[in-house]
N, CA, C and O atoms as CSV, one atom per row, in Angstrom:
chain,resi,resn,atom,element,x,y,z
A,1,MET,N,N,30.851,20.598,-18.672
A,1,MET,CA,C,30.345,20.636,-17.310
A,1,MET,C,C,28.834,20.876,-17.290
A,1,MET,O,O,28.110,20.302,-16.476
A,2,LYS,N,N,28.377,21.729,-18.197
A,2,LYS,CA,C,26.961,22.057,-18.261
A,2,LYS,C,C,26.135,20.821,-18.629
A,2,LYS,O,O,25.048,20.612,-18.089
A,3,LYS,N,N,26.655,20.007,-19.547
A,3,LYS,CA,C,25.956,18.788,-19.959
A,3,LYS,C,C,25.875,17.784,-18.811
A,3,LYS,O,O,24.858,17.109,-18.649
A,4,ILE,N,N,26.910,17.684,-18.034
A,4,ILE,CA,C,26.921,16.761,-16.897
A,4,ILE,C,C,25.869,17.178,-15.872
A,4,ILE,O,O,25.173,16.326,-15.322
A,5,LEU,N,N,25.747,18.478,-15.612
A,5,LEU,CA,C,24.743,18.971,-14.667
A,5,LEU,C,C,23.329,18.721,-15.183
A,5,LEU,O,O,22.437,18.378,-14.408
A,6,ILE,N,N,23.123,18.890,-16.477
A,6,ILE,CA,C,21.806,18.623,-17.057
A,6,ILE,C,C,21.452,17.153,-16.923
A,6,ILE,O,O,20.336,16.817,-16.526
A,7,VAL,N,N,22.392,16.274,-17.250
A,7,VAL,CA,C,22.157,14.829,-17.134
A,7,VAL,C,C,21.899,14.456,-15.678
A,7,VAL,O,O,21.011,13.651,-15.397
A,8,LEU,N,N,22.651,15.023,-14.762
A,8,LEU,CA,C,22.458,14.743,-13.340
A,8,LEU,C,C,21.079,15.203,-12.873
A,8,LEU,O,O,20.424,14.496,-12.108
A,9,CYS,N,N,20.634,16.363,-13.317
A,9,CYS,CA,C,19.295,16.854,-12.952
A,9,CYS,C,C,18.203,15.952,-13.508
A,9,CYS,O,O,17.219,15.671,-12.824
A,10,VAL,N,N,18.372,15.500,-14.738
A,10,VAL,CA,C,17.390,14.598,-15.340
A,10,VAL,C,C,17.336,13.285,-14.565
A,10,VAL,O,O,16.254,12.772,-14.281
A,11,VAL,N,N,18.488,12.749,-14.228
A,11,VAL,CA,C,18.541,11.492,-13.469
A,11,VAL,C,C,17.875,11.664,-12.111
A,11,VAL,O,O,17.099,10.802,-11.699
A,12,LEU,N,N,18.155,12.744,-11.413
A,12,LEU,CA,C,17.532,12.970,-10.102
A,12,LEU,C,C,16.019,13.143,-10.228
A,12,LEU,O,O,15.265,12.647,-9.390
A,13,ALA,N,N,15.577,13.839,-11.263
A,13,ALA,CA,C,14.130,13.995,-11.478
A,13,ALA,C,C,13.479,12.652,-11.742
A,13,ALA,O,O,12.397,12.373,-11.225
A,14,VAL,N,N,14.118,11.829,-12.533
A,14,VAL,CA,C,13.577,10.497,-12.830
A,14,VAL,C,C,13.528,9.655,-11.568
A,14,VAL,O,O,12.555,8.935,-11.345
A,15,VAL,N,N,14.557,9.731,-10.743
A,15,VAL,CA,C,14.585,8.962,-9.497
A,15,VAL,C,C,13.423,9.356,-8.599
A,15,VAL,O,O,12.781,8.482,-8.018
A,16,PHE,N,N,13.135,10.642,-8.468
A,16,PHE,CA,C,12.059,11.064,-7.584
A,16,PHE,C,C,10.680,10.840,-8.188
A,16,PHE,O,O,9.733,10.530,-7.466
A,17,VAL,N,N,10.556,10.990,-9.492
A,17,VAL,CA,C,9.261,10.768,-10.132
A,17,VAL,C,C,8.962,9.281,-10.259
A,17,VAL,O,O,7.842,8.843,-9.997
A,18,PHE,N,N,9.951,8.519,-10.655
A,18,PHE,CA,C,9.760,7.092,-10.888
A,18,PHE,C,C,10.404,6.280,-9.775
A,18,PHE,O,O,11.125,5.321,-10.051
A,19,GLN,N,N,10.161,6.644,-8.536
A,19,GLN,CA,C,10.764,5.891,-7.445
A,19,GLN,C,C,10.238,4.468,-7.442
A,19,GLN,O,O,9.128,4.205,-7.906
A,20,GLY,N,N,11.030,3.566,-6.923
A,20,GLY,CA,C,10.638,2.170,-6.874
A,20,GLY,C,C,9.345,1.985,-6.118
A,20,GLY,O,O,9.070,2.698,-5.152
A,21,CYS,N,N,8.561,1.038,-6.554
A,21,CYS,CA,C,7.256,0.835,-5.943
A,21,CYS,C,C,6.926,-0.652,-5.908
A,21,CYS,O,O,7.099,-1.361,-6.899
A,22,ALA,N,N,6.456,-1.109,-4.771
A,22,ALA,CA,C,5.941,-2.466,-4.636
A,22,ALA,C,C,4.486,-2.341,-4.217
A,22,ALA,O,O,4.171,-1.600,-3.286
A,23,SER,N,N,3.591,-3.059,-4.897
A,23,SER,CA,C,2.180,-2.907,-4.569
A,23,SER,C,C,1.424,-4.216,-4.721
A,23,SER,O,O,1.817,-5.102,-5.481
A,24,ILE,N,N,0.330,-4.314,-3.979
A,24,ILE,CA,C,-0.595,-5.441,-4.065
A,24,ILE,C,C,-1.994,-4.859,-4.201
A,24,ILE,O,O,-2.397,-4.008,-3.407
A,25,LYS,N,N,-2.716,-5.304,-5.179
A,25,LYS,CA,C,-4.128,-4.934,-5.352
A,25,LYS,C,C,-4.965,-6.183,-5.108
A,25,LYS,O,O,-4.527,-7.297,-5.398
A,26,LYS,N,N,-6.171,-5.997,-4.576
A,26,LYS,CA,C,-7.011,-7.117,-4.164
A,26,LYS,C,C,-8.409,-6.983,-4.753
A,26,LYS,O,O,-8.997,-5.901,-4.747
A,27,ALA,N,N,-8.935,-8.098,-5.264
A,27,ALA,CA,C,-10.323,-8.159,-5.732
A,27,ALA,C,C,-11.051,-9.223,-4.915
A,27,ALA,O,O,-10.561,-10.341,-4.755
A,28,GLU,N,N,-12.225,-8.861,-4.400
A,28,GLU,CA,C,-13.009,-9.792,-3.591
A,28,GLU,C,C,-14.428,-9.990,-4.113
A,28,GLU,O,O,-15.147,-10.861,-3.624
A,29,THR,N,N,-14.832,-9.210,-5.079
A,29,THR,CA,C,-16.202,-9.289,-5.586
A,29,THR,C,C,-16.242,-10.197,-6.803
A,29,THR,O,O,-15.676,-9.873,-7.846
A,30,PHE,N,N,-16.916,-11.342,-6.667
A,30,PHE,CA,C,-16.955,-12.319,-7.749
A,30,PHE,C,C,-18.385,-12.668,-8.170
A,30,PHE,O,O,-18.582,-13.587,-8.965
A,31,ASN,N,N,-19.380,-11.952,-7.653
A,31,ASN,CA,C,-20.790,-12.152,-8.019
A,31,ASN,C,C,-21.241,-13.601,-7.854
A,31,ASN,O,O,-22.006,-14.118,-8.667
A,32,GLY,N,N,-20.767,-14.240,-6.811
A,32,GLY,CA,C,-21.169,-15.614,-6.534
A,32,GLY,C,C,-20.473,-16.671,-7.380
A,32,GLY,O,O,-20.770,-17.859,-7.252
A,33,VAL,N,N,-19.558,-16.257,-8.236
A,33,VAL,CA,C,-18.826,-17.199,-9.088
A,33,VAL,C,C,-17.589,-17.679,-8.349
A,33,VAL,O,O,-16.858,-16.874,-7.773
A,34,ASN,N,N,-17.353,-18.969,-8.362
A,34,ASN,CA,C,-16.181,-19.534,-7.715
A,34,ASN,C,C,-14.974,-19.394,-8.635
A,34,ASN,O,O,-15.063,-19.730,-9.816
A,35,ILE,N,N,-13.853,-18.906,-8.122
A,35,ILE,CA,C,-12.663,-18.715,-8.946
A,35,ILE,C,C,-11.710,-19.902,-8.874
A,35,ILE,O,O,-10.597,-19.835,-9.395
A,36,THR,N,N,-12.129,-20.971,-8.242
A,36,THR,CA,C,-11.297,-22.166,-8.153
A,36,THR,C,C,-12.039,-23.362,-8.737
A,36,THR,O,O,-13.260,-23.468,-8.618
A,37,ASP,N,N,-11.298,-24.250,-9.360
A,37,ASP,CA,C,-11.866,-25.498,-9.872
A,37,ASP,C,C,-11.726,-26.638,-8.864
A,37,ASP,O,O,-12.279,-27.720,-9.062
A,38,THR,N,N,-10.998,-26.395,-7.798
A,38,THR,CA,C,-10.755,-27.428,-6.799
A,38,THR,C,C,-12.000,-27.619,-5.938
A,38,THR,O,O,-12.513,-26.656,-5.368
A,39,PRO,N,N,-12.489,-28.854,-5.840
A,39,PRO,CA,C,-13.673,-29.101,-4.998
A,39,PRO,C,C,-13.398,-28.750,-3.535
A,39,PRO,O,O,-12.280,-28.913,-3.047
A,40,ASN,N,N,-14.412,-28.277,-2.860
A,40,ASN,CA,C,-14.373,-27.944,-1.427
A,40,ASN,C,C,-13.440,-26.775,-1.094
A,40,ASN,O,O,-13.075,-26.598,0.069
A,41,LYS,N,N,-13.054,-25.985,-2.078
A,41,LYS,CA,C,-12.247,-24.790,-1.814
A,41,LYS,C,C,-13.128,-23.566,-1.983
A,41,LYS,O,O,-14.029,-23.561,-2.821
A,42,LYS,N,N,-12.877,-22.536,-1.201
A,42,LYS,CA,C,-13.651,-21.294,-1.225
A,42,LYS,C,C,-12.751,-20.116,-1.620
A,42,LYS,O,O,-11.553,-20.107,-1.337
A,43,ASN,N,N,-13.353,-19.136,-2.272
A,43,ASN,CA,C,-12.638,-17.923,-2.661
A,43,ASN,C,C,-12.194,-17.140,-1.423
A,43,ASN,O,O,-12.945,-17.012,-0.456
A,44,VAL,N,N,-10.991,-16.629,-1.464
A,44,VAL,CA,C,-10.535,-15.645,-0.480
A,44,VAL,C,C,-10.406,-14.304,-1.192
A,44,VAL,O,O,-11.029,-13.319,-0.797
A,45,ALA,N,N,-9.594,-14.275,-2.243
A,45,ALA,CA,C,-9.398,-13.049,-3.019
A,45,ALA,C,C,-8.574,-13.359,-4.257
A,45,ALA,O,O,-7.950,-14.414,-4.373
A,46,HIS,N,N,-8.594,-12.419,-5.164
A,46,HIS,CA,C,-7.672,-12.454,-6.294
A,46,HIS,C,C,-6.682,-11.324,-6.065
A,46,HIS,O,O,-7.083,-10.186,-5.820
A,47,TYR,N,N,-5.393,-11.628,-6.141
A,47,TYR,CA,C,-4.353,-10.635,-5.891
A,47,TYR,C,C,-3.545,-10.365,-7.146
A,47,TYR,O,O,-3.277,-11.262,-7.945
A,48,ASN,N,N,-3.165,-9.107,-7.297
A,48,ASN,CA,C,-2.245,-8.705,-8.347
A,48,ASN,C,C,-1.128,-7.936,-7.675
A,48,ASN,O,O,-1.361,-6.896,-7.059
A,49,GLY,N,N,0.088,-8.450,-7.794
A,49,GLY,CA,C,1.242,-7.803,-7.182
A,49,GLY,C,C,2.208,-7.307,-8.237
A,49,GLY,O,O,2.362,-7.916,-9.296
A,50,LYS,N,N,2.856,-6.197,-7.935
A,50,LYS,CA,C,3.807,-5.622,-8.877
A,50,LYS,C,C,4.950,-4.973,-8.112
A,50,LYS,O,O,4.747,-4.368,-7.059
A,51,ASN,N,N,6.140,-5.107,-8.651
A,51,ASN,CA,C,7.302,-4.421,-8.105
A,51,ASN,C,C,8.105,-3.878,-9.277
A,51,ASN,O,O,8.260,-4.551,-10.296
A,52,TRP,N,N,8.613,-2.666,-9.134
A,52,TRP,CA,C,9.413,-2.086,-10.200
A,52,TRP,C,C,10.446,-1.142,-9.626
A,52,TRP,O,O,10.343,-0.696,-8.484
A,53,GLY,N,N,11.450,-0.846,-10.445
A,53,GLY,CA,C,12.502,0.028,-9.979
A,53,GLY,C,C,13.313,0.608,-11.123
A,53,GLY,O,O,13.158,0.212,-12.278
A,54,LEU,N,N,14.168,1.541,-10.786
A,54,LEU,CA,C,15.026,2.238,-11.745
A,54,LEU,C,C,16.416,1.613,-11.712
A,54,LEU,O,O,16.986,1.397,-10.643
A,55,TYR,N,N,16.956,1.323,-12.902
A,55,TYR,CA,C,18.255,0.670,-13.037
A,55,TYR,C,C,19.177,1.503,-13.919
A,55,TYR,O,O,18.740,2.164,-14.861
A,56,PHE,N,N,20.447,1.455,-13.591
A,56,PHE,CA,C,21.503,2.019,-14.430
A,56,PHE,C,C,22.318,0.839,-14.934
A,56,PHE,O,O,22.983,0.151,-14.159
A,57,LEU,N,N,22.259,0.613,-16.241
A,57,LEU,CA,C,22.817,-0.593,-16.855
A,57,LEU,C,C,22.168,-1.799,-16.162
A,57,LEU,O,O,20.963,-2.006,-16.301
A,58,PHE,N,N,22.944,-2.594,-15.421
A,58,PHE,CA,C,22.356,-3.729,-14.697
A,58,PHE,C,C,22.371,-3.499,-13.190
A,58,PHE,O,O,22.156,-4.430,-12.415
A,59,ILE,N,N,22.623,-2.274,-12.782
A,59,ILE,CA,C,22.731,-1.941,-11.361
A,59,ILE,C,C,21.410,-1.330,-10.888
A,59,ILE,O,O,20.969,-0.321,-11.439
A,60,PRO,N,N,20.773,-1.927,-9.874
A,60,PRO,CA,C,19.532,-1.329,-9.354
A,60,PRO,C,C,19.848,-0.062,-8.578
A,60,PRO,O,O,20.658,-0.081,-7.651
A,61,LEU,N,N,19.207,1.045,-8.955
A,61,LEU,CA,C,19.402,2.297,-8.226
A,61,LEU,C,C,18.383,2.424,-7.103
A,61,LEU,O,O,18.747,2.644,-5.948
A,62,ILE,N,N,17.108,2.285,-7.447
A,62,ILE,CA,C,16.037,2.390,-6.458
A,62,ILE,C,C,14.919,1.438,-6.874
A,62,ILE,O,O,14.444,1.485,-8.009
A,63,THR,N,N,14.504,0.579,-5.951
A,63,THR,CA,C,13.463,-0.415,-6.239
A,63,THR,C,C,12.462,-0.459,-5.086
A,63,THR,O,O,12.757,-0.020,-3.974
A,64,GLY,N,N,11.286,-0.988,-5.366
A,64,GLY,CA,C,10.298,-1.183,-4.316
A,64,GLY,C,C,10.775,-2.248,-3.341
A,64,GLY,O,O,11.435,-3.209,-3.734
A,65,ASP,N,N,10.444,-2.075,-2.084
A,65,ASP,CA,C,10.870,-3.026,-1.050
A,65,ASP,C,C,9.807,-4.107,-0.894
A,65,ASP,O,O,8.801,-3.911,-0.211
A,66,ALA,N,N,10.039,-5.239,-1.530
A,66,ALA,CA,C,9.081,-6.345,-1.516
A,66,ALA,C,C,8.898,-6.933,-0.118
A,66,ALA,O,O,7.866,-7.544,0.156
A,67,ASP,N,N,9.863,-6.763,0.758
A,67,ASP,CA,C,9.767,-7.305,2.115
A,67,ASP,C,C,8.822,-6.504,3.001
A,67,ASP,O,O,8.331,-7.031,3.999
A,68,LYS,N,N,8.557,-5.257,2.668
A,68,LYS,CA,C,7.707,-4.394,3.498
A,68,LYS,C,C,6.231,-4.478,3.144
A,68,LYS,O,O,5.392,-3.990,3.902
A,69,VAL,N,N,5.893,-5.082,2.016
A,69,VAL,CA,C,4.492,-5.181,1.611
A,69,VAL,C,C,3.920,-6.450,2.246
A,69,VAL,O,O,4.059,-7.544,1.699
A,70,SER,N,N,3.281,-6.294,3.399
A,70,SER,CA,C,2.719,-7.449,4.084
A,70,SER,C,C,1.200,-7.416,4.101
A,70,SER,O,O,0.560,-8.386,4.509
A,71,GLU,N,N,0.625,-6.315,3.665
A,71,GLU,CA,C,-0.829,-6.221,3.601
A,71,GLU,C,C,-1.205,-5.273,2.481
A,71,GLU,O,O,-0.384,-4.481,2.018
A,72,VAL,N,N,-2.425,-5.358,2.061
A,72,VAL,CA,C,-2.905,-4.488,1.001
A,72,VAL,C,C,-3.186,-3.120,1.593
A,72,VAL,O,O,-3.951,-3.004,2.550
A,73,THR,N,N,-2.581,-2.092,1.040
A,73,THR,CA,C,-2.817,-0.748,1.545
A,73,THR,C,C,-4.015,-0.142,0.837
A,73,THR,O,O,-4.471,-0.666,-0.179
A,74,SER,N,N,-4.519,0.945,1.363
A,74,SER,CA,C,-5.700,1.570,0.764
A,74,SER,C,C,-5.414,2.090,-0.640
A,74,SER,O,O,-6.308,2.104,-1.485
A,75,ILE,N,N,-4.195,2.512,-0.898
A,75,ILE,CA,C,-3.848,2.960,-2.243
A,75,ILE,C,C,-3.246,1.832,-3.064
A,75,ILE,O,O,-2.975,2.001,-4.253
A,76,GLY,N,N,-3.036,0.684,-2.436
A,76,GLY,CA,C,-2.508,-0.461,-3.156
A,76,GLY,C,C,-1.003,-0.457,-3.299
A,76,GLY,O,O,-0.451,-1.350,-3.943
A,77,GLY,N,N,-0.330,0.505,-2.728
A,77,GLY,CA,C,1.107,0.587,-2.914
A,77,GLY,C,C,1.872,0.710,-1.618
A,77,GLY,O,O,1.294,0.844,-0.540
A,78,SER,N,N,3.147,0.663,-1.742
A,78,SER,CA,C,4.030,0.800,-0.603
A,78,SER,C,C,4.939,1.991,-0.850
A,78,SER,O,O,5.461,2.151,-1.953
A,79,LEU,N,N,5.130,2.809,0.138
A,79,LEU,CA,C,6.044,3.924,0.006
A,79,LEU,C,C,7.456,3.533,0.422
A,79,LEU,O,O,8.348,4.378,0.492
A,80,HIS,N,N,7.649,2.253,0.695
A,80,HIS,CA,C,8.962,1.758,1.083
A,80,HIS,C,C,9.766,1.430,-0.174
A,80,HIS,O,O,9.276,0.764,-1.086
A,81,PHE,N,N,10.988,1.904,-0.204
A,81,PHE,CA,C,11.866,1.585,-1.311
A,81,PHE,C,C,13.274,1.406,-0.771
A,81,PHE,O,O,13.587,1.839,0.338
A,82,VAL,N,N,14.113,0.770,-1.561
A,82,VAL,CA,C,15.491,0.518,-1.163
A,82,VAL,C,C,16.426,0.961,-2.276
A,82,VAL,O,O,16.043,1.013,-3.445
A,83,PHE,N,N,17.638,1.272,-1.903
A,83,PHE,CA,C,18.655,1.660,-2.861
A,83,PHE,C,C,19.628,0.507,-3.079
A,83,PHE,O,O,19.984,-0.202,-2.138
A,84,LEU,N,N,20.048,0.328,-4.306
A,84,LEU,CA,C,21.102,-0.617,-4.686
A,84,LEU,C,C,20.804,-2.061,-4.297
A,84,LEU,O,O,21.727,-2.817,-3.994
A,85,LYS,N,N,19.538,-2.457,-4.300
A,85,LYS,CA,C,19.151,-3.841,-4.007
A,85,LYS,C,C,18.168,-4.301,-5.075
A,85,LYS,O,O,17.156,-3.644,-5.319
A,86,ASP,N,N,18.464,-5.417,-5.705
A,86,ASP,CA,C,17.621,-5.911,-6.797
A,86,ASP,C,C,16.440,-6.695,-6.231
A,86,ASP,O,O,16.514,-7.914,-6.080
A,87,ASN,N,N,15.352,-5.994,-5.919
A,87,ASN,CA,C,14.132,-6.618,-5.414
A,87,ASN,C,C,13.143,-6.936,-6.519
A,87,ASN,O,O,12.136,-7.599,-6.272
A,88,VAL,N,N,13.406,-6.483,-7.718
A,88,VAL,CA,C,12.458,-6.656,-8.810
A,88,VAL,C,C,12.702,-8.028,-9.434
A,88,VAL,O,O,13.317,-8.150,-10.494
A,89,THR,N,N,12.202,-9.055,-8.747
A,89,THR,CA,C,12.373,-10.433,-9.182
A,89,THR,C,C,11.043,-11.172,-9.069
A,89,THR,O,O,10.155,-10.766,-8.318
A,90,VAL,N,N,10.919,-12.257,-9.821
A,90,VAL,CA,C,9.718,-13.078,-9.734
A,90,VAL,C,C,9.597,-13.664,-8.332
A,90,VAL,O,O,8.497,-13.736,-7.784
A,91,ASP,N,N,10.708,-14.080,-7.752
A,91,ASP,CA,C,10.687,-14.636,-6.401
A,91,ASP,C,C,10.202,-13.615,-5.374
A,91,ASP,O,O,9.443,-13.964,-4.470
A,92,GLY,N,N,10.630,-12.368,-5.502
A,92,GLY,CA,C,10.207,-11.333,-4.570
A,92,GLY,C,C,8.716,-11.056,-4.644
A,92,GLY,O,O,8.070,-10.887,-3.610
A,93,VAL,N,N,8.154,-11.005,-5.853
A,93,VAL,CA,C,6.720,-10.738,-6.002
A,93,VAL,C,C,5.908,-11.960,-5.577
A,93,VAL,O,O,4.827,-11.812,-5.007
A,94,ALA,N,N,6.416,-13.169,-5.849
A,94,ALA,CA,C,5.735,-14.383,-5.373
A,94,ALA,C,C,5.683,-14.393,-3.847
A,94,ALA,O,O,4.684,-14.815,-3.264
A,95,ASN,N,N,6.743,-13.934,-3.203
A,95,ASN,CA,C,6.759,-13.820,-1.747
A,95,ASN,C,C,5.689,-12.851,-1.264
A,95,ASN,O,O,5.016,-13.112,-0.267
A,96,MET,N,N,5.528,-11.720,-1.974
A,96,MET,CA,C,4.499,-10.746,-1.599
A,96,MET,C,C,3.108,-11.370,-1.708
A,96,MET,O,O,2.302,-11.252,-0.785
A,97,ILE,N,N,2.824,-12.032,-2.832
A,97,ILE,CA,C,1.497,-12.617,-3.078
A,97,ILE,C,C,1.183,-13.694,-2.037
A,97,ILE,O,O,0.092,-13.704,-1.467
A,98,THR,N,N,2.118,-14.588,-1.790
A,98,THR,CA,C,1.844,-15.681,-0.849
A,98,THR,C,C,1.744,-15.186,0.589
A,98,THR,O,O,0.964,-15.726,1.373
A,99,LYS,N,N,2.522,-14.165,0.947
A,99,LYS,CA,C,2.453,-13.614,2.303
A,99,LYS,C,C,1.089,-12.971,2.555
A,99,LYS,O,O,0.476,-13.198,3.598
A,100,VAL,N,N,0.617,-12.170,1.601
A,100,VAL,CA,C,-0.678,-11.509,1.748
A,100,VAL,C,C,-1.807,-12.538,1.736
A,100,VAL,O,O,-2.769,-12.410,2.494
A,101,SER,N,N,-1.697,-13.551,0.885
A,101,SER,CA,C,-2.710,-14.608,0.829
A,101,SER,C,C,-2.793,-15.366,2.147
A,101,SER,O,O,-3.884,-15.632,2.651
A,102,LYS,N,N,-1.652,-15.708,2.694
A,102,LYS,CA,C,-1.615,-16.437,3.968
A,102,LYS,C,C,-2.197,-15.589,5.099
A,102,LYS,O,O,-2.934,-16.098,5.944
A,103,ASN,N,N,-1.865,-14.299,5.114
A,103,ASN,CA,C,-2.412,-13.392,6.140
A,103,ASN,C,C,-3.924,-13.251,6.039
A,103,ASN,O,O,-4.586,-12.966,7.037
A,104,ALA,N,N,-4.483,-13.448,4.834
A,104,ALA,CA,C,-5.935,-13.343,4.627
A,104,ALA,C,C,-6.654,-14.657,4.924
A,104,ALA,O,O,-7.877,-14.726,4.809
A,105,GLY,N,N,-5.915,-15.698,5.304
A,105,GLY,CA,C,-6.535,-16.965,5.667
A,105,GLY,C,C,-6.531,-18.019,4.575
A,105,GLY,O,O,-7.120,-19.086,4.749
A,106,ALA,N,N,-5.885,-17.747,3.462
A,106,ALA,CA,C,-5.821,-18.741,2.379
A,106,ALA,C,C,-4.812,-19.822,2.733
A,106,ALA,O,O,-3.806,-19.562,3.394
A,107,ASP,N,N,-5.101,-21.056,2.276
A,107,ASP,CA,C,-4.128,-22.121,2.475
A,107,ASP,C,C,-3.436,-22.515,1.170
A,107,ASP,O,O,-2.531,-23.349,1.169
A,108,SER,N,N,-3.869,-21.908,0.057
A,108,SER,CA,C,-3.181,-22.147,-1.217
A,108,SER,C,C,-3.488,-21.019,-2.200
A,108,SER,O,O,-4.469,-20.290,-2.055
A,109,VAL,N,N,-2.625,-20.901,-3.196
A,109,VAL,CA,C,-2.863,-19.972,-4.296
A,109,VAL,C,C,-2.927,-20.783,-5.582
A,109,VAL,O,O,-2.204,-21.764,-5.753
A,110,GLU,N,N,-3.801,-20.359,-6.477
A,110,GLU,CA,C,-3.986,-21.059,-7.748
A,110,GLU,C,C,-3.829,-20.076,-8.890
A,110,GLU,O,O,-3.918,-18.861,-8.711
A,111,ASP,N,N,-3.593,-20.627,-10.063
A,111,ASP,CA,C,-3.501,-19.837,-11.297
A,111,ASP,C,C,-2.489,-18.707,-11.176
A,111,ASP,O,O,-2.765,-17.569,-11.556
A,112,LEU,N,N,-1.330,-19.029,-10.651
A,112,LEU,CA,C,-0.256,-18.053,-10.496
A,112,LEU,C,C,0.327,-17.735,-11.872
A,112,LEU,O,O,0.748,-18.635,-12.599
A,113,TYR,N,N,0.348,-16.469,-12.218
A,113,TYR,CA,C,0.849,-16.020,-13.513
A,113,TYR,C,C,1.771,-14.824,-13.299
A,113,TYR,O,O,1.464,-13.927,-12.515
A,114,SER,N,N,2.904,-14.817,-14.002
A,114,SER,CA,C,3.826,-13.702,-13.848
A,114,SER,C,C,4.263,-13.172,-15.204
A,114,SER,O,O,4.237,-13.882,-16.209
A,115,SER,N,N,4.666,-11.904,-15.205
A,115,SER,CA,C,5.251,-11.293,-16.398
A,115,SER,C,C,6.331,-10.316,-15.965
A,115,SER,O,O,6.266,-9.724,-14.888
A,116,ARG,N,N,7.333,-10.162,-16.836
A,116,ARG,CA,C,8.442,-9.259,-16.554
A,116,ARG,C,C,8.594,-8.291,-17.715
A,116,ARG,O,O,8.227,-8.612,-18.846
A,117,GLY,N,N,9.127,-7.120,-17.444
A,117,GLY,CA,C,9.327,-6.165,-18.511
A,117,GLY,C,C,10.386,-5.139,-18.186
A,117,GLY,O,O,10.744,-4.929,-17.027
A,118,CYS,N,N,10.882,-4.503,-19.232
A,118,CYS,CA,C,11.858,-3.422,-19.111
A,118,CYS,C,C,11.425,-2.280,-20.020
A,118,CYS,O,O,10.966,-2.503,-21.140
A,119,PHE,N,N,11.576,-1.062,-19.528
A,119,PHE,CA,C,11.227,0.120,-20.299
A,119,PHE,C,C,12.419,1.077,-20.266
A,119,PHE,O,O,12.752,1.612,-19.208
A,120,PRO,N,N,13.063,1.297,-21.413
A,120,PRO,CA,C,14.236,2.186,-21.411
A,120,PRO,C,C,13.835,3.646,-21.223
A,120,PRO,O,O,12.833,4.104,-21.770
A,121,ILE,N,N,14.633,4.362,-20.443
A,121,ILE,CA,C,14.413,5.789,-20.241
A,121,ILE,C,C,15.442,6.564,-21.065
A,121,ILE,O,O,15.077,7.327,-21.958
A,122,LEU,N,N,16.687,6.373,-20.772
A,122,LEU,CA,C,17.774,6.946,-21.560
A,122,LEU,C,C,18.589,5.768,-22.092
A,122,LEU,O,O,19.613,5.394,-21.521
A,123,PHE,N,N,18.114,5.198,-23.191
A,123,PHE,CA,C,18.717,3.989,-23.749
A,123,PHE,C,C,20.168,4.244,-24.074
A,123,PHE,O,O,20.464,5.295,-24.643
A,124,PRO,N,N,21.073,3.381,-23.761
A,124,PRO,CA,C,20.947,2.100,-23.072
A,124,PRO,C,C,21.308,2.182,-21.601
A,124,PRO,O,O,21.504,1.147,-20.963
A,125,LEU,N,N,21.401,3.392,-21.039
A,125,LEU,CA,C,21.906,3.537,-19.672
A,125,LEU,C,C,20.861,3.287,-18.593
A,125,LEU,O,O,21.089,2.472,-17.699
A,126,PHE,N,N,19.729,3.963,-18.654
A,126,PHE,CA,C,18.724,3.884,-17.606
A,126,PHE,C,C,17.480,3.176,-18.116
A,126,PHE,O,O,17.063,3.381,-19.256
A,127,TYR,N,N,16.894,2.349,-17.274
A,127,TYR,CA,C,15.641,1.693,-17.638
A,127,TYR,C,C,14.856,1.340,-16.388
A,127,TYR,O,O,15.409,1.252,-15.292
A,128,ILE,N,N,13.561,1.142,-16.569
A,128,ILE,CA,C,12.690,0.696,-15.489
A,128,ILE,C,C,12.394,-0.778,-15.718
A,128,ILE,O,O,11.955,-1.178,-16.796
A,129,LYS,N,N,12.638,-1.562,-14.708
A,129,LYS,CA,C,12.385,-3.006,-14.752
A,129,LYS,C,C,11.168,-3.281,-13.879
A,129,LYS,O,O,11.027,-2.700,-12.803
A,130,SER,N,N,10.286,-4.174,-14.343
A,130,SER,CA,C,9.101,-4.486,-13.537
A,130,SER,C,C,8.780,-5.976,-13.594
A,130,SER,O,O,9.083,-6.666,-14.568
A,131,VAL,N,N,8.162,-6.440,-12.526
A,131,VAL,CA,C,7.637,-7.806,-12.447
A,131,VAL,C,C,6.215,-7.700,-11.926
A,131,VAL,O,O,5.957,-7.030,-10.926
A,132,GLN,N,N,5.307,-8.357,-12.601
A,132,GLN,CA,C,3.909,-8.355,-12.200
A,132,GLN,C,C,3.442,-9.797,-12.069
A,132,GLN,O,O,3.838,-10.655,-12.858
A,133,MET,N,N,2.599,-10.066,-11.076
A,133,MET,CA,C,2.108,-11.417,-10.831
A,133,MET,C,C,0.682,-11.362,-10.325
A,133,MET,O,O,0.316,-10.460,-9.572
A,134,SER,N,N,-0.131,-12.340,-10.744
A,134,SER,CA,C,-1.483,-12.428,-10.215
A,134,SER,C,C,-1.764,-13.868,-9.815
A,134,SER,O,O,-1.177,-14.805,-10.355
A,135,ALA,N,N,-2.686,-14.029,-8.845
A,135,ALA,CA,C,-3.031,-15.358,-8.347
A,135,ALA,C,C,-4.356,-15.300,-7.620
A,135,ALA,O,O,-4.773,-14.246,-7.139
A,136,ASN,N,N,-5.012,-16.441,-7.545
A,136,ASN,CA,C,-6.233,-16.593,-6.774
A,136,ASN,C,C,-5.891,-17.245,-5.446
A,136,ASN,O,O,-5.275,-18.311,-5.416
A,137,ALA,N,N,-6.282,-16.616,-4.356
A,137,ALA,CA,C,-6.093,-17.177,-3.021
A,137,ALA,C,C,-7.375,-17.919,-2.622
A,137,ALA,O,O,-8.473,-17.368,-2.694
A,138,VAL,N,N,-7.214,-19.178,-2.200
A,138,VAL,CA,C,-8.373,-20.000,-1.811
A,138,VAL,C,C,-8.085,-20.714,-0.504
A,138,VAL,O,O,-6.936,-20.888,-0.096
A,139,LYS,N,N,-9.202,-21.131,0.155
A,139,LYS,CA,C,-9.036,-21.911,1.393
A,139,LYS,C,C,-10.038,-23.048,1.407
A,139,LYS,O,O,-10.071,-23.829,2.358
């Protein structure tokens, strides 16, 4: 019984410390350098989006809410998270990047790049899954 309580406390601590997070960071300073090769296109911004969450085996416990990130926050993150919903996907982060780009006045995104990763916490039961994506927004 004592071991079960210890494991439960560790899991709860991990959930609160490593809560799911969805974030968008924005770069606008390019020193006069154009970030697009397309003629007649202008820089809007470079965006980096990330979503991650805590999983038990293949079950999402807590993940960042990709649907709530509609603008870049001052800290670059969202305090919105969801339970038992797999939001940590390439499609979800692509939705975040394109939504923010469109809201900023861009009509296209270029050089879209994504990466995915997993980090075990208590192997093989608990792990953190993440998806990161970057793109240039142009108009």
